[in-house]
C-alpha positions, 0 to 999 in steps of 0.5 A: 518176251518182247513185251518184258525186254520193251517193259524193262527198257521203259523202266530203266530209262524212267529210272535214270531220267529220275536220277537227275532229280534226286539230290542226295548222292548216295541215294542217286549212286544206289539207284544207279547200281540198282537199275545196272543190276536189273538190266543185267538180270534181264539180259541173263533172263533172256539169254537163257530163255532163248535156250543158249547152253548154260555150260558155255557160260559157266566154263 
């Protein structure tokens, strides 16, 4: 699980670094949104993988 967290952090950092070199503003925004959604999905995966009760998240 720590390997997944390390890889996601590395990939997100690489994508955020690469955004500076994209000239098209819509493409930059879409890439930022994609990176944010990927990080949110990773946090949700880690929370559920550690056994956090889902009922506390839903209520």
